[in-house]
SEDO-752325 format. One line per 2 residues: number of its first residue (from 1); their letters; for each residue x negated, y negated, z negated of C-alpha. Coordinates in Angstrom, 2 decimals, decimal comma, padded with zeros to 5 digits, always signed. Layout:
NUM> A> X/Y/Z | ...
! end
This chain:
1> MA> -106,88/-058,67/-157,48 | -103,18/-058,38/-158,12
3> LS> -101,08/-055,31/-158,74 | -097,32/-055,42/-158,36
5> AL> -094,63/-052,78/-158,65 | -091,52/-052,92/-156,49
7> KA> -088,16/-051,20/-156,67 | -086,59/-050,95/-153,23
9> HK> -082,87/-051,10/-152,54 | -083,28/-051,21/-148,76
11> KY> -085,92/-050,03/-146,34 | -089,21/-051,89/-146,47
13> KS> -089,80/-053,79/-143,28 | -093,51/-054,39/-143,19
15> IN> -096,74/-054,93/-145,02 | -099,47/-057,29/-143,90
17> TK> -102,99/-057,45/-145,28 | -106,05/-059,42/-144,40
19> DK> -108,18/-056,30/-144,08 | -107,35/-054,36/-140,88
21> KT> -109,54/-051,57/-142,14 | -107,09/-051,15/-144,99
23> NN> -104,21/-051,02/-142,52 | -105,89/-048,24/-140,58
25> NY> -106,42/-046,40/-143,83 | -102,69/-046,61/-144,58
27> EK> -101,79/-045,12/-141,22 | -104,05/-042,13/-141,82
29> VQ> -102,42/-041,22/-145,08 | -100,36/-038,03/-144,84
31> AI> -099,79/-037,13/-148,45 | -099,82/-038,78/-151,82
33> TK> -102,42/-037,98/-154,41 | -100,84/-036,19/-157,31
35> IE> -101,24/-038,07/-160,51 | -101,54/-036,22/-163,77
37> QN> -101,72/-037,40/-167,29 | -105,23/-038,44/-168,15
39> NN> -106,82/-036,01/-170,57 | -109,29/-038,64/-171,67
41> HN> -108,18/-039,66/-175,19 | -109,92/-043,03/-174,82
43> TT> -107,32/-044,09/-172,24 | -104,13/-045,11/-173,98
45> NN> -101,87/-045,96/-171,04 | -101,17/-043,99/-167,90
47> FI> -098,46/-042,79/-165,52 | -096,55/-039,58/-166,24
49> FS> -094,70/-037,84/-163,41 | -092,50/-034,81/-162,96
51> NT> -090,59/-033,41/-160,01 | -087,49/-035,48/-160,75
53> DA> -088,58/-038,61/-162,51 | -091,49/-040,83/-163,38
55> VL> -092,00/-043,03/-166,36 | -093,83/-046,26/-165,62
57> KN> -095,87/-047,26/-168,62 | -097,89/-050,38/-169,21
59> IN> -101,21/-050,53/-167,42 | -104,09/-052,37/-169,01
61> EM> -107,58/-053,11/-167,82 | -109,11/-050,14/-169,66
63> SI> -106,74/-047,59/-168,13 | -107,61/-048,79/-164,63
65> KK> -111,29/-048,66/-165,44 | -111,09/-045,11/-166,83
67> NP> -108,66/-043,74/-164,29 | -108,63/-045,61/-160,96
69> EI> -106,45/-042,90/-159,44 | -103,37/-044,41/-161,09
71> IS> -103,18/-046,57/-157,98 | -102,02/-044,14/-155,34
73> KP> -101,48/-044,12/-151,60 | -098,08/-044,16/-149,89
75> SI> -096,58/-040,96/-148,58 | -094,10/-040,38/-145,78
77> NK> -092,93/-037,05/-147,12 | -092,86/-037,45/-150,90
79> QF> -091,04/-039,75/-153,29 | -091,23/-040,25/-157,02
81> LH> -087,97/-041,04/-158,77 | -087,67/-043,13/-161,88
83> KN> -085,43/-041,90/-164,66 | -082,59/-044,22/-163,56
85> GH> -082,74/-043,00/-159,97 | -084,77/-045,93/-158,68
87> TV> -088,03/-045,66/-156,77 | -091,12/-047,75/-157,15
89> EI> -094,31/-048,49/-155,26 | -097,40/-050,12/-156,68
91> FG> -099,33/-052,38/-154,31 | -102,89/-053,50/-154,92
93> FY> -104,32/-056,28/-152,77 | -107,10/-058,81/-152,81
95> TE> -106,78/-062,58/-152,57 | -105,14/-063,86/-149,36
97> EK> -103,65/-060,47/-148,62 | -099,92/-060,69/-148,03
99> LI> -096,90/-058,44/-148,36 | -093,75/-058,96/-146,31
101> LQ> -090,66/-056,93/-147,18 | -087,19/-057,13/-145,70
103> GF> -084,16/-055,93/-147,62 | -083,20/-055,90/-151,32
105> YE> -085,89/-055,09/-153,84 | -087,15/-055,94/-157,31
107> FK> -090,72/-056,54/-158,41 | -092,87/-057,10/-161,45
109> VI> -096,59/-057,79/-161,79 | -098,78/-055,24/-163,55
111> KG> -102,14/-057,00/-163,19 | -103,20/-060,33/-161,77
113> VI> -101,04/-063,05/-160,24 | -098,84/-063,15/-157,14
115> SI> -097,09/-066,05/-155,44 | -093,74/-066,16/-153,64
117> MS> -092,06/-069,39/-152,52 | -094,46/-071,55/-154,58
119> SE> -093,68/-069,58/-157,76 | -096,40/-067,66/-159,55
121> FD> -095,80/-064,44/-161,48 | -098,24/-062,72/-163,82
123> SF> -098,27/-059,60/-165,99 | -097,28/-061,39/-169,20
125> NT> -093,86/-059,71/-169,26 | -094,17/-056,29/-167,64
127> SH> -090,68/-055,24/-168,77 | -088,90/-057,80/-166,57
129> WY> -087,99/-057,12/-162,94 | -087,37/-059,99/-160,51
131> RV> -084,76/-059,53/-157,79 | -085,42/-060,51/-154,17
133> FS> -082,92/-060,59/-151,32 | -085,02/-060,77/-148,15
135> LS> -082,49/-061,02/-145,33 | -082,77/-061,34/-141,56
137> TD> -080,35/-064,28/-141,69 | -082,97/-066,32/-143,55
139> SI> -086,69/-066,80/-143,33 | -088,45/-063,86/-144,99
141> PV> -090,37/-064,78/-148,17 | -094,04/-063,84/-148,23
143> IS> -095,72/-062,30/-151,29 | -099,41/-063,17/-151,64
145> SV> -102,02/-062,68/-154,33 | -103,35/-065,69/-156,23
147> LS> -106,69/-066,23/-157,94 | -106,63/-066,71/-161,69
149> DK> -109,33/-067,10/-164,29 | -108,93/-063,43/-165,27
151> NS> -109,54/-062,05/-161,81 | -113,30/-062,38/-161,98
153> VE> -113,32/-059,62/-164,60 | -110,42/-057,72/-163,15
155> TS> -111,76/-057,18/-159,64 | -115,02/-055,67/-160,83
157> YF> -113,15/-052,60/-162,06 | -111,19/-051,93/-158,87
159> ID> -112,25/-049,53/-156,19 | -113,14/-050,57/-152,68
161> SE> -110,54/-052,07/-150,37 | -110,36/-048,86/-148,35
163> EI> -109,30/-046,95/-151,45 | -106,74/-049,48/-152,64
165> CS> -103,36/-047,89/-152,20 | -099,73/-048,09/-153,17
167> FI> -097,33/-046,00/-155,15 | -093,61/-046,25/-154,51
169> RM> -090,60/-045,40/-156,62 | -087,71/-045,74/-154,22
171> LD> -084,24/-046,87/-155,21 | -082,60/-045,25/-152,18
173> CF> -083,46/-041,58/-151,63 | -082,45/-041,71/-147,97
175> LE> -085,59/-043,58/-147,00 | -087,68/-041,50/-144,65
177> SI> -090,74/-043,71/-144,58 | -092,11/-046,27/-146,95
179> IC> -094,30/-048,63/-145,02 | -094,34/-049,85/-141,45
181> II> -097,54/-051,60/-140,44 | -096,97/-054,58/-138,16
183> DD> -099,99/-056,45/-136,86 | -098,06/-059,06/-134,86
185> FS> -095,59/-061,12/-136,88 | -094,69/-063,57/-134,11
187> SH> -091,28/-061,94/-133,76 | -090,46/-062,47/-137,44
189> SL> -089,33/-065,64/-139,17 | -091,66/-065,88/-142,17
191> LN> -091,41/-068,53/-144,85 | -094,94/-069,94/-145,01
193> IP> -094,71/-073,61/-145,96 | -097,21/-075,97/-144,27
195> ES> -099,97/-077,93/-145,95 | -097,91/-081,15/-145,83
197> WS> -095,16/-079,55/-147,92 | -097,65/-078,03/-150,38
199> SA> -099,39/-081,37/-150,77 | -096,11/-083,19/-151,48
201> IN> -095,09/-080,53/-154,03 | -098,45/-080,84/-155,81
203> II> -098,22/-084,66/-155,89 | -094,75/-084,58/-157,45
205> HS> -095,69/-081,81/-159,87 | -098,80/-083,60/-161,11
207> SN> -097,05/-086,97/-161,48 | -094,55/-085,48/-163,93
209> FD> -097,35/-085,22/-166,50 | -098,71/-088,75/-165,96
211> NK> -096,57/-090,45/-168,62 | -093,39/-090,39/-166,54
213> IA> -090,59/-087,95/-165,85 | -090,16/-087,13/-162,17
215> RI> -086,73/-087,69/-160,59 | -086,77/-086,58/-156,97
217> II> -084,17/-087,15/-154,26 | -084,40/-084,85/-151,25
219> CG> -082,65/-086,10/-148,12 | -082,58/-085,53/-144,38
221> PK> -080,29/-084,36/-141,57 | -078,47/-081,04/-141,55
223> SS> -080,55/-077,83/-141,45 | -083,81/-079,73/-141,88
225> GK> -085,00/-077,63/-144,84 | -083,87/-079,66/-147,86
227> ST> -082,77/-076,62/-149,88 | -085,94/-074,71/-148,96
229> FA> -088,12/-077,57/-150,16 | -086,04/-077,90/-153,33
231> KN> -086,51/-074,21/-154,16 | -090,27/-074,43/-153,72
233> LI> -090,39/-077,54/-155,89 | -088,28/-075,88/-158,60
235> NK> -090,58/-072,87/-158,61 | -093,67/-075,04/-158,85
237> FL> -092,35/-076,80/-161,95 | -091,26/-073,57/-163,63
239> TG> -094,28/-071,36/-162,91 | -097,19/-073,64/-162,08
241> KY> -099,12/-072,72/-165,21 | -102,33/-071,65/-163,52
243> NK> -103,18/-075,21/-162,67 | -104,32/-077,76/-165,23
245> HK> -100,67/-078,47/-166,09 | -098,55/-075,98/-167,95
247> AI> -095,18/-074,79/-166,73 | -092,09/-076,36/-168,28
249> EG> -089,11/-074,56/-169,76 | -086,45/-075,94/-167,43
251> IN> -085,44/-078,66/-165,00 | -082,27/-080,45/-163,91
253> YI> -080,97/-079,62/-160,45 | -078,20/-081,88/-159,15
255> ET> -076,29/-080,80/-156,05 | -074,45/-083,61/-154,25
257> DP> -073,85/-081,69/-151,02 | -070,37/-080,09/-151,23
259> GQ> -070,83/-078,42/-147,84 | -073,73/-076,10/-148,70
261> PE> -074,45/-076,18/-152,43 | -077,18/-073,96/-153,81
263> FS> -075,70/-072,73/-157,11 | -071,93/-072,89/-156,62
265> PY> -069,25/-072,20/-153,99 | -068,77/-074,94/-151,45
267> GI> -066,44/-077,85/-152,19 | -068,15/-078,51/-155,53
269> IS> -070,88/-080,92/-156,62 | -072,65/-080,00/-159,83
271> SH> -075,64/-080,21/-162,13 | -077,57/-077,19/-163,38
273> YI> -080,25/-076,49/-165,94 | -082,63/-074,10/-164,17
275> KK> -085,00/-071,99/-166,27 | -086,06/-069,27/-163,81
277> PV> -087,61/-069,36/-160,32 | -085,25/-069,47/-157,34
279> IN> -086,30/-067,19/-154,48 | -083,01/-065,90/-153,07
281> PS> -080,28/-067,16/-150,70 | -077,61/-069,38/-152,23
283> FT> -074,78/-066,85/-152,01 | -076,65/-064,50/-154,38
285> HC> -076,61/-066,93/-157,31 | -073,46/-069,03/-156,92
287> TL> -072,13/-067,78/-160,28 | -075,15/-067,94/-162,59
289> PS> -074,61/-069,58/-166,01 | -076,93/-072,52/-165,29
291> LT> -074,01/-074,93/-164,79 | -073,95/-078,00/-167,04
293> KA> -071,17/-079,94/-165,28 | -069,26/-079,76/-162,00
295> HF> -066,61/-081,70/-160,10 | -064,29/-080,39/-157,43
297> IG> -064,46/-082,37/-154,16 | -062,36/-079,82/-152,28
299> NI> -064,02/-080,31/-148,90 | -067,30/-079,75/-147,10
301> SP> -067,86/-083,51/-146,87 | -067,12/-086,55/-149,06
303> QN> -065,66/-088,40/-146,07 | -062,03/-088,07/-147,21
305> NP> -062,59/-089,85/-150,50 | -066,07/-091,40/-150,73
307> KY> -065,16/-093,58/-153,72 | -064,14/-090,60/-155,86
309> FL> -067,25/-088,76/-154,67 | -069,51/-091,54/-155,96
311> LC> -067,66/-091,60/-159,28 | -068,33/-087,88/-159,66
313> VN> -071,99/-088,27/-158,70 | -072,46/-091,09/-161,19
315> DI> -070,86/-089,03/-163,97 | -073,18/-086,11/-163,25
317> FN> -076,21/-088,42/-163,34 | -075,11/-089,68/-166,76
319> TN> -074,52/-086,25/-168,29 | -077,62/-084,28/-167,28
321> KK> -080,48/-083,60/-169,66 | -083,06/-086,29/-170,20
323> NI> -086,86/-086,11/-170,47 | -087,20/-083,24/-168,01
325> PT> -087,75/-083,34/-164,22 | -084,64/-083,79/-162,08
327> II> -084,25/-082,68/-158,47 | -081,34/-084,15/-156,49
329> NT> -080,24/-082,58/-153,22 | -078,12/-084,73/-150,90
331> PG> -075,73/-084,08/-147,99 | -077,08/-083,83/-144,46
333> WT> -074,82/-086,70/-143,43 | -077,33/-089,46/-142,66
335> KG> -075,36/-091,68/-140,28 | -072,58/-094,22/-140,72
337> IG> -070,72/-093,81/-144,00 | -073,05/-090,94/-144,91
339> LE> -076,03/-093,30/-144,85 | -074,17/-095,78/-147,05
341> LL> -073,42/-093,01/-149,54 | -077,08/-091,98/-149,53
343> NE> -078,13/-095,54/-150,40 | -075,61/-095,56/-153,25
345> II> -076,94/-092,24/-154,56 | -080,48/-093,65/-154,50
347> NL> -079,37/-096,69/-156,53 | -077,48/-094,58/-159,08
349> SN> -080,22/-091,99/-159,55 | -083,15/-094,12/-160,79
351> CT> -085,38/-091,78/-158,80 | -089,17/-091,93/-158,76
353> YL> -089,64/-090,06/-155,45 | -087,63/-089,88/-152,26
355> VY> -088,54/-086,97/-149,99 | -087,23/-087,36/-146,45
357> IG> -087,37/-084,20/-144,32 | -086,71/-084,47/-140,61
359> SK> -088,08/-084,68/-137,10 | -090,15/-087,64/-135,93
361> TN> -087,13/-089,27/-134,31 | -085,05/-088,99/-137,49
363> IE> -087,78/-090,44/-139,71 | -087,16/-093,86/-138,13
365> IV> -084,01/-094,06/-140,29 | -086,20/-094,29/-143,39
367> DT> -087,97/-097,43/-142,19 | -084,93/-099,21/-140,80
369> EL> -081,84/-098,28/-142,82 | -082,73/-096,78/-146,19
371> IL> -082,94/-099,34/-148,99 | -085,55/-098,20/-151,50
373> PS> -086,44/-099,90/-154,79 | -090,10/-100,84/-155,15
375> SV> -090,55/-098,22/-157,88 | -089,65/-095,35/-155,53
377> EL> -092,47/-093,53/-153,75 | -091,52/-092,29/-150,26
379> LT> -092,75/-088,95/-148,89 | -091,86/-088,01/-145,30
381> LP> -092,21/-084,38/-144,27 | -091,66/-082,39/-141,06
383> SV> -088,46/-080,42/-140,54 | -088,46/-076,70/-141,30
385> HE> -087,91/-076,01/-137,59 | -091,38/-077,33/-136,81
387> FI> -093,23/-074,57/-138,67 | -090,77/-071,64/-139,00
389> NT> -089,85/-069,53/-136,01 | -086,12/-069,95/-136,61
391> CR> -085,24/-068,78/-133,11 | -086,16/-065,27/-134,30
393> TI> -083,70/-065,49/-137,18 | -080,23/-064,06/-136,71
395> KT> -077,97/-067,02/-136,06 | -075,57/-067,63/-138,94
397> NT> -073,57/-070,82/-138,67 | -072,59/-072,92/-141,66
399> AD> -068,97/-071,74/-141,54 | -070,11/-068,13/-141,92
401> LR> -072,41/-069,07/-144,80 | -069,54/-070,81/-146,58
403> AL> -067,32/-067,77/-146,08 | -070,13/-065,59/-147,45
405> SI> -070,42/-067,74/-150,57 | -066,66/-067,47/-151,19
407> IS> -066,70/-063,69/-150,70 | -069,71/-063,39/-153,02
409> YF> -068,05/-065,59/-155,64 | -064,72/-063,77/-155,83
411> HS> -066,32/-060,33/-155,85 | -068,67/-061,32/-158,68
413> IN> -068,12/-059,72/-162,05 | -068,83/-060,77/-165,61
415> IS> -069,49/-064,46/-165,00 | -070,61/-065,52/-168,46
417> ED> -073,38/-067,37/-170,24 | -075,23/-064,12/-170,98
419> NC> -075,69/-063,08/-167,36 | -079,13/-063,51/-165,81
421> HT> -078,19/-061,86/-162,49 | -075,12/-061,98/-160,31
423> NW> -073,41/-058,62/-160,01 | -070,73/-057,72/-157,49
425> QF> -067,90/-055,25/-157,23 | -067,06/-054,30/-153,65
427> DS> -065,53/-050,89/-154,25 | -062,09/-052,48/-154,54
429> YL> -060,38/-055,28/-152,65 | -058,97/-058,36/-154,31
431> LD> -055,48/-057,11/-153,48 | -056,21/-054,06/-155,63
433> MK> -057,23/-056,13/-158,65 | -054,85/-057,01/-161,45
435> PW> -054,23/-060,76/-161,62 | -053,98/-063,09/-164,59
437> IV> -050,36/-064,00/-165,38 | -050,13/-067,63/-166,53
439> KY> -046,96/-069,58/-167,31 | -046,59/-073,07/-165,91
441> DG> -043,59/-074,13/-168,01 | -042,43/-073,77/-171,60
443> DL> -044,11/-073,94/-174,98 | -046,61/-071,19/-174,07
445> NG> -047,61/-072,60/-170,70 | -051,24/-072,17/-169,67
447> ID> -051,22/-074,57/-166,71 | -050,38/-078,23/-167,35
449> AI> -050,31/-079,53/-163,78 | -050,87/-078,66/-160,13
451> AV> -052,32/-081,06/-157,56 | -053,23/-081,11/-153,87
453> LN> -056,06/-083,39/-152,72 | -055,89/-085,94/-149,92
455> TT> -052,31/-085,32/-148,84 | -048,74/-086,31/-149,62
457> LD> -046,13/-083,56/-149,82 | -042,49/-083,25/-150,65
459> IE> -042,09/-081,78/-154,12 | -040,29/-078,66/-152,93
461> EF> -043,02/-077,98/-150,34 | -045,70/-077,50/-152,98
463> YY> -044,89/-073,80/-153,36 | -045,79/-073,16/-149,74
465> AI> -048,84/-075,44/-149,83 | -050,52/-073,70/-152,76
467> NG> -049,40/-070,07/-152,56 | -052,16/-067,77/-151,32
469> TI> -054,85/-070,48/-151,39 | -058,13/-071,19/-153,16
471> MA> -057,74/-073,62/-156,04 | -060,04/-075,10/-158,67
473> FV> -059,71/-074,92/-162,44 | -060,09/-078,54/-163,59
475> VA> -060,20/-079,12/-167,34 | -059,49/-082,65/-168,58
477> DD> -059,33/-084,30/-171,96 | -055,82/-085,31/-172,91
479> IT> -056,21/-089,09/-172,94 | -052,51/-089,36/-173,79
481> EN> -052,46/-086,77/-176,62 | -051,10/-089,39/-179,05
483> NK> -048,32/-090,28/-176,66 | -046,78/-087,22/-175,05
485> NT> -044,31/-089,28/-173,07 | -047,20/-090,89/-171,18
487> WK> -048,45/-087,50/-169,92 | -044,90/-086,56/-168,98
489> SI> -044,53/-089,82/-167,10 | -047,31/-088,97/-164,64
491> IT> -046,05/-085,42/-164,03 | -043,27/-084,73/-161,53
493> KS> -041,42/-081,42/-161,80 | -039,73/-079,48/-159,03
495> KD> -036,33/-077,79/-159,35 | -038,06/-074,74/-160,81
497> CL> -040,13/-076,84/-163,22 | -043,45/-076,63/-161,30
499> PI> -045,53/-079,50/-162,81 | -047,02/-081,66/-160,05
501> LN> -049,67/-084,34/-160,48 | -050,06/-086,96/-157,75
503> ME> -053,82/-087,53/-157,77 | -053,62/-090,44/-155,36
505> KN> -051,56/-092,43/-157,85 | -053,11/-090,87/-160,95
507> PI> -056,66/-089,71/-160,14 | -058,49/-087,67/-162,75
509> DP> -061,35/-089,63/-164,28 | -064,61/-087,66/-163,81
511> KI> -065,81/-088,89/-167,21 | -063,17/-086,83/-169,03
513> SR> -062,85/-083,87/-166,66 | -064,87/-081,02/-165,21
515> CI> -064,44/-078,08/-162,86 | -065,04/-074,68/-164,49
517> GL> -064,59/-072,49/-161,40 | -062,32/-071,36/-158,59
519> CI> -059,34/-069,05/-158,38 | -056,97/-067,61/-155,79
521> LR> -053,29/-068,24/-156,39 | -052,07/-064,75/-155,55
523> GI> -048,38/-065,40/-156,09 | -045,72/-067,56/-157,76
525> SR> -042,70/-066,30/-159,66 | -040,09/-069,05/-159,79
527> KS> -037,75/-066,93/-161,90 | -040,19/-066,27/-164,73
529> KE> -042,14/-069,49/-164,06 | -045,44/-067,66/-163,79
531> LQ> -048,53/-067,85/-161,60 | -050,59/-064,82/-160,54
533> IL> -054,25/-065,82/-160,49 | -057,40/-064,02/-159,36
535> TP> -060,71/-065,37/-160,65 | -064,17/-064,00/-161,51
537> ID> -064,43/-066,27/-164,57 | -064,84/-064,14/-167,69
539> TL> -062,03/-063,70/-170,20 | -063,76/-065,52/-173,07
541> TL> -064,30/-068,68/-171,02 | -060,72/-068,75/-169,77
543> NK> -059,26/-068,13/-173,20 | -061,44/-070,85/-174,68
545> YL> -059,86/-073,48/-172,44 | -056,36/-071,98/-172,39
547> NS> -056,25/-072,14/-176,19 | -057,76/-075,63/-176,43
549> NK> -056,08/-079,03/-176,54 | -057,40/-079,88/-173,10
551> KI> -055,24/-080,15/-170,01 | -055,74/-077,47/-167,35
553> IL> -054,97/-078,53/-163,80 | -055,04/-076,35/-160,70
555> VR> -056,28/-078,42/-157,76 | -056,12/-077,39/-154,13
557> GN> -058,55/-078,82/-151,59 | -059,39/-077,72/-148,06
559> LE> -061,29/-074,54/-148,90 | -060,48/-071,74/-146,49
561> LP> -059,75/-068,22/-147,67 | -061,73/-065,69/-145,56
563> IS> -059,56/-063,11/-143,81 | -061,52/-060,28/-145,41
565> LM> -060,19/-061,41/-148,81 | -056,57/-061,49/-147,62
567> IN> -056,05/-057,91/-146,47 | -057,03/-054,35/-147,27
569> YK> -057,25/-052,25/-144,14 | -058,26/-049,00/-145,82
571> KD> -055,46/-046,46/-145,52 | -056,37/-044,59/-148,70
573> KD> -055,93/-047,64/-150,90 | -052,76/-048,57/-152,79
575> AK> -052,72/-052,15/-151,58 | -053,01/-051,26/-147,90
577> ID> -051,21/-053,83/-145,72 | -050,90/-053,79/-141,94
579> WN> -052,21/-056,80/-140,07 | -048,78/-057,74/-138,76
581> KA> -047,30/-057,60/-142,29 | -049,95/-059,59/-144,15
583> PY> -048,46/-062,80/-145,59 | -049,84/-066,17/-144,46
585> LS> -051,84/-064,47/-141,71 | -051,17/-064,87/-137,99
587> LE> -053,30/-063,54/-135,15 | -051,39/-065,38/-132,45
589> NE> -052,18/-068,75/-130,95 | -049,16/-070,90/-131,72
591> GL> -050,21/-073,62/-129,30 | -050,35/-077,39/-129,73
593> GS> -049,67/-078,59/-133,26 | -050,40/-075,26/-134,96
595> KV> -053,71/-076,29/-136,50 | -054,15/-078,18/-139,75
597> WH> -054,04/-081,94/-139,39 | -056,84/-083,72/-141,26
599> PR> -056,03/-087,44/-141,51 | -058,81/-089,89/-142,38
601> KN> -057,20/-092,27/-144,85 | -060,42/-094,03/-145,79
603> IE> -060,96/-095,49/-142,30 | -058,85/-098,51/-141,42
605> RP> -058,13/-099,97/-138,01 | -060,07/-103,14/-137,15
607> AM> -056,86/-105,19/-137,27 | -056,16/-103,97/-140,82
609> RI> -059,54/-104,95/-142,22 | -059,79/-108,13/-144,22
! end
């Protein structure tokens, strides 16, 4: 049996158990059993409640044996508040019983073991709460109990299934009911991975301990489930300690898909050292301090500059940690140039497994066009659409998901190495926030150069091309530090001394550079030669690079700034701007020629090919 406590931030959607008799028992409950401090001096741990708060203490096997009433039944009319205003419910359920919650909640395990997205959690650290964002835009994760060696003793002390109940400490006091019993889950998109996926995950996990380090490439067409499989595989490596193999401390995760990366805003490829299970949507952890190295591609696809993309990928492969498992996620571009890039990634990676996820028609690509070394073991798996009822999920296109990741990133606070959770600040708009003021000219300049990817502009047009846009902080070693004239020779300055770097003529070598984050160029002062910058990167990190001998370059790609970040429509705010007065924002259709032109310079005409 497993016991877990949950803090709810949003209304619980449903609970599902194997025992329908238990469900009926839940529906009959009208009031919660009052719990009092156990007067038995032999019991050392218990719950203590008052009218306004409850203190959740550690529960051990003896306390449950002496006082089984500490597991209580849910109530529609009563709530118990924790001292910090949060509410909690304790669920007890037998093996194969499942719990499905929709919303934002946190959980920790009091007794036993539970599983969620192939990760297993036990009661070893009862002081730690795990966050879960269970949203209708994604498949809902399922919490289930797992057998462990301890359960044979544990279950003998628990009361009958009909008496197993739950206690809730709610985070939101407006909740009118705690649990809604749903017998038919056909209308919900639940994330239950099939046996084929579980088998592949177990094969890869076990092979990592057979005298070789697993390096896994995950590939397949768009929306086939690559990221979902990667999360389950990460969780298996990090928490699979109830099998014969122990869990490991961390793994490498390499993201080569700039369109929908898992741990960063889009337009970036990166490597991360992951030490904790991943059970939430990508936009909730795009600022966590797991980053080991990143490069700014500046687009949702590597099609504009595939050569530079491969240079960045190769550099990331060479800089990640050795002797630990490595998971490599690839773009969903599996045709034409995309297929050629995938073959190059396979050759550069020295992978031991290639997992191809797709429909039966797409799997033919593996046999006919992918070039695999003899040392690579191929695993083909069905697409996520074949076992998840995605038609029941609220449709969210990739453009909306990218906008969501940008909004989440720029409203994040305290991005630093000490953060274990992403926190957001939405009570003020970006226009209300005070920007960084950085000089771009003079002895105290903080920015050494400004560049725009994949385009050629007149020098005096750069002000209009970069103002009010998303740009990347790129930090590079000064390869010309012993010859200052050489650095000056590759920089072109405008009339107002704006330093411009032509990256087509002088590309930045990925071996000596890295992207440390994104910013919004809020404004440019030509008179004082200053830039106004908004960024969620913490002060210590920025100061570390601003005061170093490295070159700091602001690079603009093709990342779009969501409209919600450009204006503040609340009348009671200081930075309130009317729609028709917002700079760089037009609601009118200007007709032919008004949209951005995206030339493809990497594709030559047949007559121009040698």
